[in-house]
N, C-alpha and C positions, 0 to 999 in steps of 0.2 A: 128662212129670213135671216139676214145678217143683223148682228147686234153691235157691231163695231168693237168687239172684244177680240183679243188674240186667240187664235186656235193653236194649241200646242199638240205635238205628236205625243201620245201617251207613253210610248217607249222612251222618248227623250226625257220626259218629266220624271219617270221612274229612275232613269239613269242618273239624273241630276240629284234627286233625293237620296239615292244610294251613294252619292259622292263621286260617281264616274263622270268623265267628260263626254260631251257629245260632239258630233262632227261639226266643224266650223264650215259655214258655207264658203264656196269659192268666190273670190272677189269679182270675177266676171259674171257669176250668177247674180250677185248683189247688184252690179251695175245694170244688168238686163232688167232685173226686177224694178229698180228705181226708174229706169227709162219707161217701162211699161206703166208704172203707177202715175208718172207725171205727164204722160203723153196727152191725156184728155183733161183739159182744164176744167171742164164742167163737172168732173168727178172729184175735184179737190174739195175737202171740207171747208166750209166758210171761215172757220176760225184760223185755219192755216193760211188761207188767202189774205185775211186781215193782218196776220203776223208778218207775212212776206211783204205786203205793201207797206206796213209800218217800218220794217227794217230797210226797205229800199228808200223810203223817204228820209230816214235817219242817215243813211249812207250818202245820199246826194246832198244832204244839208251839212255834212261834215261833223255830225254828232256821233261818231263811232265810239262805242264803249269798249274798253279793253277786256 
């Protein structure tokens, strides 16, 4: 069962704690991940949908914050 918390690789956690760097994901892998995550609108969390709709409303009303 998922609990909406991040799952970290134990080896990477230990490396960070020890002060070592971990491998940075490839930009294309990040793009693929984001495309997969946003492909199904029914899986988006409700609070994210509300934030997106509110931002779209602000942008169309000309109330863009810097």
